[in-house]
C-alpha positions as CSV (number, residue, x, y, z in Angstrom):
1,X,167.6,99.6,88.0
2,X,166.1,101.5,84.9
3,X,163.1,99.9,83.4
4,X,160.8,100.3,80.4
5,X,158.5,97.4,81.6
6,X,154.7,97.1,82.2
7,X,153.7,100.4,83.8
8,X,157.2,101.7,84.2
9,X,158.2,104.1,81.7
10,X,161.9,104.9,82.0
11,X,161.5,104.6,85.7
12,X,164.5,104.3,88.0
13,X,165.2,102.6,91.5
14,X,168.4,102.8,93.3
15,X,168.9,100.6,96.4
16,X,171.3,100.4,99.2
17,X,173.2,97.8,101.1
18,X,171.5,96.0,104.0
19,X,167.6,96.3,104.4
20,X,165.6,98.4,101.8
21,X,162.2,99.3,102.7
22,X,160.3,100.5,99.6
23,X,156.7,101.8,100.4
24,X,154.1,102.1,97.8
25,X,150.3,101.9,97.5
26,X,148.5,99.3,95.4
27,X,149.2,99.5,91.8
28,X,152.4,101.5,92.7
29,X,154.7,99.2,90.7
30,X,156.0,97.0,93.5
31,X,155.2,93.6,91.8
32,X,156.4,95.2,88.5
33,X,159.7,96.0,90.0
34,X,160.1,92.5,91.3
35,X,159.2,90.9,88.0
36,X,161.7,93.2,86.4
37,X,164.4,92.1,88.8
38,X,163.6,88.4,88.0
39,X,163.5,89.1,84.2
40,X,166.9,91.0,84.0
41,X,168.4,87.9,85.7
42,X,166.8,85.0,84.0
43,X,165.1,86.7,81.0
44,X,161.4,86.1,79.7
45,X,160.0,82.6,78.4
46,X,158.8,83.5,75.1
47,X,157.3,80.2,74.6
48,X,154.7,80.9,77.4
49,X,151.2,81.4,76.2
50,X,148.1,83.2,77.5
51,X,145.5,80.7,78.9
52,X,142.5,80.8,81.2
53,X,143.5,82.4,84.5
54,X,147.2,83.1,83.3
55,X,148.8,85.9,81.3
56,X,152.2,85.3,79.9
57,X,154.8,87.6,81.0
58,X,155.7,88.9,77.6
59,X,152.0,90.2,77.3
60,X,151.6,91.2,80.9
61,X,154.5,93.5,81.0
62,X,154.4,95.0,77.7
63,X,155.2,98.6,78.0
64,X,152.0,100.5,78.4
65,X,153.5,103.4,76.4
66,X,154.0,101.1,73.3
67,X,157.8,101.6,73.4
68,X,159.8,98.3,73.2
69,X,160.4,96.5,76.5
70,X,164.0,97.1,77.7
71,X,165.8,97.7,81.0
72,X,169.3,98.1,82.7
73,X,170.6,96.8,85.8
74,X,173.8,97.8,87.7
75,X,175.1,95.6,90.5
76,X,178.2,94.6,92.5
77,X,179.5,91.2,91.6
78,X,182.9,89.7,92.5
79,X,184.1,93.0,93.7
80,X,183.3,94.9,90.6
81,X,180.3,97.0,89.4
82,X,178.9,95.5,86.2
83,X,175.8,96.7,84.2
84,X,173.2,94.3,82.5
85,X,171.2,95.4,79.6
86,X,168.3,93.5,77.9
87,X,166.0,94.8,75.1
88,X,164.0,93.9,72.0
89,X,165.6,91.4,69.4
90,X,163.3,90.9,66.4
91,X,159.9,90.0,68.1
92,X,161.5,88.6,71.2
93,X,161.1,90.7,74.2
94,X,164.3,90.9,76.4
95,X,165.8,89.0,73.5
96,X,169.0,91.0,73.3
97,X,171.6,90.8,76.2
98,X,174.7,92.5,77.2
99,X,176.8,92.5,80.4
100,X,179.8,94.9,80.7
101,X,181.7,96.4,83.5
102,X,180.2,99.8,84.7
103,X,181.7,102.8,83.1
104,X,183.1,100.9,80.3
105,X,181.9,98.8,77.4
106,X,184.2,95.8,78.4
107,X,182.2,92.6,78.4
108,X,182.1,90.5,81.4
109,X,183.6,87.1,80.5
110,X,181.3,84.1,80.6
111,X,178.1,86.0,81.4
112,X,175.6,85.4,78.8
113,X,171.7,85.7,78.7
114,X,171.3,82.0,79.3
115,X,173.6,81.8,82.5
116,X,173.3,85.2,83.9
117,X,170.9,84.6,86.6
118,X,172.6,81.3,87.8
119,X,176.1,82.9,87.7
120,X,175.0,86.0,89.7
121,X,172.8,84.0,92.3
122,X,174.5,80.8,92.2
123,X,171.2,78.9,91.7
124,X,168.9,78.2,88.5
125,X,165.7,80.0,88.2
126,X,163.3,77.4,89.9
127,X,165.5,77.4,93.1
128,X,165.7,81.3,93.1
129,X,161.9,81.4,92.9
130,X,161.6,79.1,95.8
131,X,164.0,80.7,97.9
132,X,165.3,84.4,97.5
133,X,162.3,85.6,95.6
134,X,159.1,86.0,97.4
135,X,157.1,87.7,94.8
136,X,153.4,88.4,94.8
137,X,152.9,87.7,98.5
138,X,153.0,83.9,98.0
139,X,155.4,82.4,100.4
140,X,154.6,78.8,100.1
141,X,157.5,76.6,99.0
142,X,157.1,73.8,96.5
143,X,159.6,71.0,95.7
144,X,161.9,71.0,92.6
145,X,164.5,68.4,91.7
146,X,167.4,71.0,91.7
147,X,166.3,72.3,95.1
148,X,165.9,68.8,96.4
149,X,169.6,67.9,95.4
150,X,170.9,71.0,97.0
151,X,169.0,70.2,100.3
152,X,170.0,66.4,100.1
153,X,173.7,67.5,99.8
154,X,173.2,69.1,103.2
155,X,172.8,65.5,104.9
156,X,176.1,63.7,104.7
157,X,177.2,63.2,101.1
158,X,177.8,66.4,99.8
159,X,176.8,65.3,96.4
160,X,174.3,67.6,94.6
161,X,173.5,65.0,91.9
162,X,171.5,62.7,94.1
163,X,167.7,63.1,93.9
164,X,165.1,60.7,94.8
165,X,162.7,62.2,92.2
166,X,165.3,62.0,89.4
167,X,166.0,58.5,90.2
168,X,162.2,57.7,90.4
169,X,162.0,59.6,87.1
170,X,164.6,57.6,85.4
171,X,163.0,54.3,86.6
172,X,159.6,55.4,85.4
173,X,161.1,56.3,82.1
174,X,162.6,52.9,81.7
175,X,159.2,51.3,82.8
176,X,157.5,53.6,80.3
177,X,159.7,52.4,77.6
178,X,158.4,48.9,78.3
179,X,154.8,49.7,79.0
180,X,152.6,52.8,79.6
181,X,149.1,52.4,80.8
182,X,148.8,49.2,78.7
183,X,148.8,51.2,75.5
184,X,152.4,52.2,74.4
185,X,155.8,50.8,75.0
186,X,157.8,47.8,74.1
187,X,155.5,45.3,75.8
188,X,152.4,46.5,74.0
189,X,154.3,46.7,70.8
190,X,155.7,43.1,71.1
191,X,152.2,42.0,72.2
192,X,150.6,43.7,69.1
193,X,153.2,42.2,66.8
194,X,152.7,38.7,68.4
195,X,148.8,39.2,67.9
196,X,149.4,40.2,64.3
197,X,151.8,37.2,63.7
198,X,149.1,34.8,65.1
199,X,146.5,36.5,63.1
200,X,148.4,35.9,60.0
201,X,149.0,32.3,60.8
202,X,145.2,31.7,61.4
203,X,144.5,33.8,58.3
204,X,146.7,31.5,56.2
205,X,144.8,28.5,57.5
206,X,141.5,30.1,56.7
207,X,142.8,31.1,53.2
208,X,143.7,27.5,52.5
209,X,140.4,26.1,53.3
210,X,138.8,28.8,51.4
211,X,140.8,28.2,48.2
212,X,139.8,24.3,48.5
213,X,136.1,25.3,48.6
214,X,136.3,27.7,45.8
215,X,138.0,25.3,43.4
216,X,135.3,22.7,44.1
217,X,132.6,25.4,43.2
218,X,134.4,26.5,40.1
219,X,134.2,22.8,38.9
220,X,130.6,22.5,39.5
221,X,129.7,25.9,37.7
222,X,131.9,24.9,34.6
223,X,129.8,21.7,34.1
224,X,126.7,23.8,34.3
225,X,128.3,26.1,31.7
226,X,128.7,23.4,29.1
227,X,125.1,22.2,29.6
228,X,123.8,25.7,29.0
229,X,125.7,26.0,25.8
230,X,123.5,23.3,24.1
231,X,120.2,24.9,25.3
232,X,121.5,28.3,24.0
233,X,122.0,26.8,20.6
234,X,118.3,25.7,20.5
235,X,117.1,28.9,21.7
236,X,119.3,30.8,19.0
237,X,117.6,29.0,16.3
238,X,114.2,29.6,17.6
239,X,114.8,33.3,17.7
240,X,116.2,33.4,14.1
241,X,113.1,31.8,12.9
242,X,111.1,34.2,14.8
243,X,112.8,37.3,13.4
244,X,112.1,35.9,9.9
245,X,108.5,35.8,10.7
246,X,108.2,39.1,12.2
247,X,110.1,40.7,9.4
248,X,107.8,39.3,6.8
249,X,104.6,40.2,8.7
250,X,106.0,43.9,9.1
251,X,106.9,43.9,5.3
252,X,103.4,42.8,4.3
253,X,101.6,45.5,6.6
254,X,103.8,48.1,4.9
255,X,103.0,46.9,1.2
256,X,99.2,46.9,2.1
257,X,99.2,50.3,3.4
258,X,101.0,51.6,0.4
259,X,98.6,50.0,-2.0
260,X,95.6,51.6,-0.5
261,X,93.4,54.3,-2.1
262,X,94.6,58.0,-2.3
263,X,93.8,60.1,0.7
264,X,92.9,63.8,1.1
265,X,95.5,66.0,2.6
266,X,96.2,66.1,6.4
267,X,94.6,69.6,6.5
268,X,91.4,68.5,4.8
269,X,91.2,65.5,7.1
270,X,91.9,67.5,10.1
271,X,89.3,70.2,8.8
272,X,86.6,67.1,8.2
273,X,87.5,66.0,11.7
274,X,86.7,69.6,13.2
275,X,83.3,69.4,11.2
276,X,82.7,66.1,12.9
277,X,83.5,67.6,16.3
278,X,81.1,70.7,15.5
279,X,78.4,68.2,14.4
280,X,78.7,66.6,18.0
281,X,78.4,70.2,19.4
282,X,75.3,70.8,17.3
283,X,73.9,67.2,18.5
284,X,74.5,68.6,22.1
285,X,72.9,72.0,21.4
286,X,69.8,70.2,19.8
287,X,69.5,68.0,22.7
288,X,69.8,70.9,25.2
289,X,67.4,73.1,22.8
290,X,64.7,70.3,22.7
291,X,64.8,70.1,26.5
292,X,64.5,73.8,26.8
293,X,61.6,73.9,24.3
294,X,59.7,71.4,26.3
295,X,60.4,73.4,29.5
296,X,59.3,76.6,27.8
297,X,56.1,75.0,26.6
298,X,55.3,73.7,29.9
299,X,56.1,77.2,31.3
300,X,53.5,78.6,28.7
301,X,50.9,76.1,29.8
302,X,51.4,77.3,33.3
303,X,51.3,80.9,32.6
304,X,48.0,80.5,30.5
305,X,46.5,78.7,33.5
306,X,47.5,81.4,35.9
307,X,46.1,84.0,33.4
308,X,42.4,82.7,33.7
309,X,40.4,85.5,35.8
310,X,36.7,85.4,36.5
311,X,36.5,89.3,36.3
312,X,38.5,90.0,33.3
313,X,37.9,86.9,31.2
314,X,38.6,87.4,27.5
315,X,40.3,90.7,28.0
316,X,43.9,91.7,27.7
317,X,46.0,93.2,30.3
318,X,45.5,96.7,29.1
319,X,41.9,96.1,28.6
320,X,41.5,94.9,32.1
321,X,43.3,97.9,33.3
322,X,41.1,100.3,31.3
323,X,38.0,98.6,32.6
324,X,39.1,98.8,36.2
325,X,39.7,102.5,35.8
326,X,36.4,103.0,34.4
327,X,34.7,101.0,37.2
328,X,36.6,103.2,39.7
329,X,35.5,106.3,38.0
330,X,31.9,105.3,38.0
331,X,32.1,104.4,41.8
332,X,33.5,107.7,42.4
333,X,30.8,109.4,40.4
334,X,28.1,107.6,42.4
335,X,29.9,108.4,45.7
336,X,30.0,112.0,44.8
337,X,26.4,112.1,43.7
338,X,25.3,110.6,46.9
339,X,27.2,113.1,48.9
340,X,25.6,115.9,46.9
341,X,22.1,114.3,47.4
342,X,23.0,114.0,51.0
343,X,23.8,117.6,51.3
344,X,20.5,118.8,49.5
345,X,18.4,116.5,51.6
346,X,19.9,118.0,54.8
347,X,19.4,121.5,53.6
348,X,15.9,120.9,52.5
349,X,14.9,119.4,55.8
350,X,16.4,122.2,57.7
351,X,14.5,124.7,55.4
352,X,11.4,122.7,55.7
353,X,11.7,122.9,59.6
354,X,12.3,126.5,59.5
355,X,9.4,127.0,57.2
356,X,7.0,125.0,59.6
357,X,8.4,126.9,62.6
358,X,7.5,130.3,60.6
359,X,4.2,129.1,59.8
360,X,3.2,128.3,63.4
361,X,4.8,131.6,64.7
362,X,3.1,133.7,62.2
363,X,-0.2,131.8,62.7
364,X,-0.2,132.5,66.4
365,X,0.6,136.0,65.8
366,X,-2.0,136.6,63.2
367,X,-4.6,134.5,65.0
368,X,-6.6,133.5,62.0
369,X,-6.1,132.3,58.5
370,X,-3.9,134.2,56.3
371,X,-2.3,133.9,52.9
372,X,1.4,134.1,54.4
373,X,1.1,131.4,56.9
374,X,-0.4,129.0,54.4
375,X,2.4,129.9,51.9
376,X,4.8,129.1,54.6
377,X,3.1,125.7,55.3
378,X,3.2,124.8,51.6
379,X,6.8,125.7,51.3
380,X,7.5,123.5,54.3
381,X,5.8,120.8,52.6
382,X,7.5,121.1,49.3
383,X,10.8,121.4,51.1
384,X,10.1,118.2,53.0
385,X,9.2,116.5,50.0
386,X,12.3,117.7,48.3
387,X,14.4,116.4,51.3
388,X,12.9,113.1,51.2
389,X,13.6,112.7,47.4
390,X,17.3,113.7,48.0
391,X,17.6,111.3,50.8
392,X,16.4,108.5,48.5
393,X,18.6,109.7,45.8
394,X,21.5,109.3,48.2
395,X,20.7,105.7,49.0
396,X,20.5,104.9,45.3
397,X,23.9,106.3,44.8
398,X,25.3,104.2,47.6
399,X,23.8,101.2,46.3
400,X,25.2,101.8,42.9
401,X,28.6,102.3,44.3
402,X,28.5,99.1,46.3
403,X,27.1,97.2,43.3
404,X,30.0,98.3,41.2
405,X,32.8,97.1,43.8
406,X,30.7,93.9,44.9
407,X,30.8,92.7,41.2
408,X,34.5,92.3,41.6
409,X,34.6,91.1,45.3
410,X,36.5,94.3,46.6
411,X,35.6,97.0,49.0
412,X,37.7,99.8,47.5
413,X,38.7,101.2,44.1
414,X,42.3,100.5,45.1
415,X,41.8,96.9,45.6
416,X,40.0,96.9,42.2
417,X,43.1,98.6,40.5
418,X,45.3,96.1,42.3
419,X,43.3,93.1,40.8
420,X,43.6,94.7,37.4
421,X,47.3,95.1,37.9
422,X,47.8,91.4,39.0
423,X,45.8,90.3,36.0
424,X,47.9,92.5,33.7
425,X,51.2,91.1,35.1
426,X,50.0,87.5,34.5
427,X,49.1,88.4,31.0
428,X,52.7,89.8,30.5
429,X,54.2,86.6,31.9
430,X,52.1,84.5,29.7
431,X,53.2,86.6,26.6
432,X,57.0,86.5,27.6
433,X,56.5,82.7,27.9
434,X,55.0,82.4,24.5
435,X,57.7,84.6,23.0
436,X,60.3,82.6,24.6
437,X,58.9,79.4,23.1
438,X,58.9,80.9,19.6
439,X,62.6,81.9,20.2
440,X,63.6,78.5,21.4
441,X,61.7,76.6,18.6
442,X,63.4,78.8,15.9
443,X,66.8,78.1,17.3
444,X,66.1,74.4,17.4
445,X,64.9,74.4,13.8
446,X,68.0,76.4,12.8
447,X,70.4,73.7,14.6
448,X,68.6,71.1,12.8
449,X,69.1,72.6,9.3
450,X,72.8,72.9,10.0
451,X,73.2,69.5,11.4
452,X,71.7,68.0,8.3
453,X,73.9,70.2,6.1
454,X,77.2,69.4,8.0
455,X,76.2,65.6,8.1
456,X,75.6,65.5,4.4
457,X,78.9,67.4,3.7
458,X,80.7,64.9,6.0
459,X,79.3,61.8,4.3
460,X,80.2,63.0,0.8
461,X,83.9,63.9,2.0
462,X,84.3,60.6,3.6
463,X,82.9,58.5,0.6
464,X,85.8,59.6,-1.3
465,X,88.0,57.2,0.3
466,X,85.6,55.2,2.7
467,X,82.4,54.4,0.7
468,X,81.3,51.9,3.1
469,X,80.6,54.6,5.9
470,X,77.0,55.0,6.5
471,X,76.8,57.1,9.7
472,X,78.7,59.5,11.7
473,X,80.4,56.7,13.9
474,X,81.6,55.1,10.4
475,X,82.9,58.7,9.4
476,X,84.8,59.2,12.6
477,X,86.5,55.8,12.2
478,X,87.3,56.4,8.7
479,X,88.8,60.0,9.4
480,X,90.8,58.5,12.4
481,X,92.1,55.4,10.1
482,X,92.9,58.1,7.3
483,X,94.7,60.6,9.8
484,X,96.7,57.6,11.3
485,X,97.5,55.9,7.9
486,X,100.7,57.9,7.5
487,X,101.8,57.2,11.0
488,X,100.8,53.7,10.6
489,X,102.9,53.4,7.3
490,X,105.8,55.1,8.8
491,X,105.5,52.5,11.6
492,X,105.1,49.6,9.6
493,X,108.1,50.6,7.5
494,X,110.1,51.1,10.6
495,X,109.2,47.7,12.1
496,X,110.0,46.2,8.5
497,X,113.6,47.9,8.7
498,X,114.1,46.8,12.4
499,X,112.9,43.3,11.5
500,X,115.3,43.1,8.6
501,X,118.2,44.4,10.6
502,X,117.6,41.9,13.5
503,X,117.4,39.3,11.0
504,X,120.8,40.3,9.5
505,X,122.4,40.7,12.9
506,X,121.2,37.1,14.1
507,X,122.4,35.7,10.7
508,X,125.9,36.8,11.2
509,X,126.2,36.2,14.9
510,X,127.9,33.2,16.3
511,X,125.7,31.0,18.5
512,X,125.9,32.2,22.1
513,X,127.6,30.3,25.0
514,X,124.3,29.5,26.5
515,X,125.3,30.3,30.0
516,X,122.6,31.9,32.1
517,X,123.5,35.3,33.7
518,X,123.4,33.9,37.2
519,X,125.9,30.9,36.2
520,X,128.0,33.5,34.4
521,X,128.1,35.9,37.4
522,X,128.7,33.1,39.8
523,X,131.6,31.8,37.8
524,X,133.1,35.2,37.3
525,X,132.7,35.7,41.1
526,X,134.1,32.4,42.1
527,X,137.2,33.0,39.8
528,X,137.6,36.5,41.2
529,X,137.5,35.4,44.8
530,X,139.8,32.3,44.1
531,X,142.3,34.8,42.5
532,X,142.1,37.1,45.4
533,X,142.5,34.2,48.1
534,X,145.5,32.9,46.1
535,X,147.0,36.4,45.9
536,X,146.3,36.9,49.6
537,X,148.1,33.7,50.5
538,X,151.1,34.6,48.5
539,X,151.1,38.0,50.3
540,X,150.9,36.4,53.7
541,X,154.5,35.0,53.3
542,X,156.0,31.7,54.3
543,X,154.1,29.9,57.2
544,X,157.4,28.6,58.6
545,X,158.9,31.9,58.8
546,X,155.9,33.2,60.5
547,X,156.1,30.4,63.1
548,X,159.6,31.2,63.7
549,X,158.8,34.8,64.1
550,X,156.1,34.0,66.6
551,X,158.6,32.0,68.9
552,X,161.0,35.0,68.7
553,X,158.4,37.3,69.7
554,X,157.2,35.1,72.6
555,X,160.8,35.0,73.9
556,X,161.2,38.8,73.7
557,X,157.9,39.6,75.3
558,X,158.6,37.1,78.2
559,X,162.1,39.0,78.7
560,X,160.4,42.4,78.7
561,X,157.8,41.3,81.2
562,X,160.6,40.1,83.5
563,X,162.2,43.5,83.0
564,X,159.0,45.3,83.9
565,X,158.5,43.2,87.1
566,X,162.1,44.0,88.0
567,X,161.5,47.8,87.5
568,X,158.4,47.6,89.6
569,X,160.3,45.9,92.4
570,X,163.1,48.6,92.1
571,X,160.6,51.5,92.3
572,X,158.9,50.0,95.3
573,X,162.3,49.6,97.0
574,X,163.3,53.3,96.1
575,X,159.9,54.4,97.5
576,X,160.4,52.6,100.7
577,X,164.0,53.9,101.1
578,X,162.8,57.5,100.6
579,X,160.1,57.0,103.0
580,X,162.8,56.0,105.6
581,X,165.1,58.9,104.6
582,X,162.2,61.4,105.0
583,X,162.5,61.0,108.7
584,X,166.0,62.4,108.8
585,X,165.7,64.7,105.7
586,X,168.1,67.5,106.1
587,X,168.4,67.9,109.9
588,X,170.5,71.1,109.4
589,X,167.6,72.7,107.4
590,X,165.0,71.5,109.9
591,X,167.1,73.1,112.7
592,X,167.7,76.5,111.1
593,X,164.1,76.8,110.0
594,X,162.9,75.9,113.6
595,X,165.3,78.7,114.9
596,X,163.9,81.1,112.5
597,X,160.3,80.2,113.2
598,X,160.9,80.5,117.0
599,X,162.1,84.0,116.4
600,X,159.3,84.9,114.2
601,X,156.6,83.4,116.6
602,X,158.1,84.5,119.8
603,X,159.3,81.0,120.7
604,X,155.8,79.5,120.4
605,X,156.9,76.9,118.0
606,X,160.3,75.3,118.7
607,X,160.4,72.2,116.3
608,X,160.1,72.0,112.5
609,X,160.4,68.9,110.3
610,X,160.2,69.3,106.5
611,X,159.3,66.4,104.0
612,X,161.1,65.9,100.6
613,X,158.1,67.9,99.1
614,X,158.9,70.7,101.6
615,X,155.5,70.2,103.5
616,X,156.1,71.4,107.0
617,X,155.2,70.1,110.4
618,X,155.4,72.1,113.6
619,X,155.2,71.4,117.2
620,X,155.1,73.6,120.5
621,X,156.7,72.8,123.8
622,X,153.5,71.4,125.2
623,X,152.5,69.2,122.0
624,X,153.5,65.7,121.8
625,X,152.7,65.1,118.0
626,X,153.6,67.7,115.2
627,X,150.9,69.6,113.3
628,X,150.7,70.1,109.5
629,X,151.0,73.4,108.0
630,X,147.5,73.0,106.9
631,X,146.3,73.1,110.3
632,X,147.7,76.5,111.0
633,X,146.3,79.9,110.4
634,X,147.4,81.8,107.3
635,X,149.6,84.2,109.2
636,X,151.5,81.3,111.0
637,X,151.9,79.3,107.7
638,X,153.5,82.4,106.2
639,X,155.8,82.7,108.8
640,X,156.6,79.0,108.7
641,X,157.5,79.4,104.9
642,X,159.3,82.4,105.4
643,X,161.4,80.7,108.0
644,X,162.0,77.9,105.3
645,X,163.0,80.3,102.7
646,X,165.3,82.1,104.7
647,X,167.0,78.9,106.0
648,X,167.3,77.8,102.3
649,X,168.9,81.1,101.3
650,X,171.4,80.7,104.1
651,X,172.2,77.0,103.5
652,X,171.8,76.6,99.8
653,X,172.7,79.9,98.1
654,X,176.4,80.4,98.5
655,X,176.5,83.6,96.4
656,X,174.2,85.5,98.9
657,X,172.0,87.1,96.3
658,X,169.5,89.8,97.3
659,X,166.5,88.6,99.0
660,X,163.3,90.2,97.5
661,X,159.9,90.3,99.4
662,X,156.9,91.5,97.9
663,X,154.1,92.2,100.3
664,X,155.3,89.2,102.3
665,X,154.3,90.4,105.7
666,X,150.7,91.3,105.3
667,X,149.3,88.5,107.1
668,X,151.6,89.1,110.3
669,X,150.1,90.6,113.3
670,X,151.9,93.7,114.8
671,X,153.9,91.7,117.4
672,X,155.1,89.0,115.0
673,X,155.7,91.8,112.2
674,X,158.1,93.5,114.6
675,X,159.8,90.2,115.2
676,X,160.2,89.5,111.5
677,X,161.6,92.9,110.9
678,X,164.2,92.4,113.7
679,X,165.2,89.1,112.1
680,X,165.4,90.6,108.5
681,X,167.4,93.6,109.7
682,X,169.8,91.2,111.5
683,X,170.0,89.1,108.2
684,X,170.5,92.3,106.1
685,X,173.9,92.8,107.9
686,X,175.4,90.0,105.8
687,X,172.9,89.9,102.8
688,X,171.1,92.6,100.9
689,X,167.3,92.4,101.6
690,X,164.6,94.3,99.4
691,X,161.2,94.6,101.1
692,X,158.2,96.0,99.2
693,X,155.1,96.8,101.2
694,X,151.8,98.6,100.8
695,X,151.3,99.2,104.7
696,X,152.7,101.9,106.9
697,X,153.2,99.2,109.7
698,X,156.8,98.4,108.4
699,X,157.9,102.0,108.2
700,X,156.5,102.9,111.6
701,X,158.4,99.9,113.3
702,X,161.7,100.6,111.4
703,X,161.4,104.5,112.0
704,X,164.8,105.8,113.3
705,X,166.4,102.4,113.0
706,X,170.0,102.8,111.6
707,X,171.0,100.9,108.5
708,X,167.6,100.8,106.9
709,X,167.1,102.7,103.7
710,X,163.5,103.8,103.0
711,X,162.2,104.6,99.6
712,X,158.7,105.8,98.7
713,X,157.4,105.2,95.1
């Protein structure tokens, strides 16, 4: 084999007859070679698609190198070597195929891409995958119609076209043509047609009753139609007279407006209206100014009252400040004078005491009258008198200073200055209030003059076209009328034109039918529904024909129901027969499978029985009842299914194709692995066996055994 397939890039594998042991680690290409062998025989299903948990072979084995998928297989068939080639055709992997005799380009007759696998192996792909191809380590065998026919042929008949599943499938197809889950099939179709026919007949009866009802309703509405025509004629005459009256009134209004006095231009009128608005603004300003003047005068009165002061009455603020400064200066002068007198009095007293002391001392020293001591005595007296006079002057200065401040009720010159400043501030507030009154009064007088001027000018302007106006309200009304007169005249003319047009339209109109909107709509609706009902009744067909069709459908439905019952009975009978046949299903296959299983398990299991679904049951020598494969360990279950596959290959594959096993013995223990290899080596004497493994146990067990070809990938 030479392959450009998956991870194999022009890789080659040459096998020998008998047992071939191919050893390779995981990801060594074992499963890829197995898939390549199957694809070369049966091709690749290009319709398969990727889905969750499954990758289509065309994508799974796309060459990793990016090269097209292709391969070549050389084998011996019917005594000659032939070469199979598959490659890319268009976008289909392995779409091209050729089969030639090796060493030549002579085509092998009858060997095409579609029948290659079946001709070489003797079976179709589904039997091959369930017998001679143990890929991916999965040994379980599932039922298939072709495999079931081949096994059934082993019983007695020798006919490979006998299959319970195919017979049941044909009966089920016949049953499905009659009914499938109460939704599709001939019976639901007939039931639907019968229901529609009965519905049509019921609909015909309903439409007939509906037509009779609508005809009576139409007759009633037509009577009301005629009655409404008379009332409409009277209403038409009234509307015509009303239109004539409205036209005359609108025409009179337009003529009255056209014959009125001439008016100033719109610009002049809008200017006068602006002056009127300005007059309103002046009125508002006068109102606000008068209120402000009263508030200012009240503020002046409050300021004058606050200005009154008992200490500075009749003085201005500046005069009060000057007087306070003078009084403070006088106080300071009196205080300074008292301090000087106090100093002289103290000095005179000290000198007097010194003179007296000197007089006494001198008198004692001289012990008699003398001029100098008496002079000292006189000086002492004079100085004492001067001291007394100075102290009296000091008291007078203090009294003068106290009287200056007491006059204003303060104790310090600063307080007197603060009084003067407070009086000065009150004087300034009163002066500001008086000035504010004068300003507001002047503004009020100015607004009064402007108001009178504007009022006089407005009256003179308005009297040109409205001499009856006497005040501003009259002026405003006259201006509004004058401004609107053009619009009123245009509206009056428009109403006159519309009135004339309406009168002319009514004059040429024919009297209305006089049907109310409700009656008209109802009559139209009744006629429409009546026409629809009659049309629907015509479309329903002939009632007699529908009745005959209903009878035919009822007969056909009864027949199909009888057939469905018969098919159910046939399927039940076939199922019962199959149940009885299962007890004796392929004794030859059961016997050979039991023989192989006994060899694989060291004679532990002696008896094997298989159902038509190829579910296995085994029994030991000691057991009375057989056990299902579901009760066995994984290794024993794999040994049972290996025995089944080997037996199927021996009994059902006459061409003896190579048996491929991919990691099929991994769950076997060492003892049963040895037993399995012995069985495979014996079978390999008649049939080529290809065993792929990732373990060393098979190689160790077959080491030195003749007739075994070992290959390492």
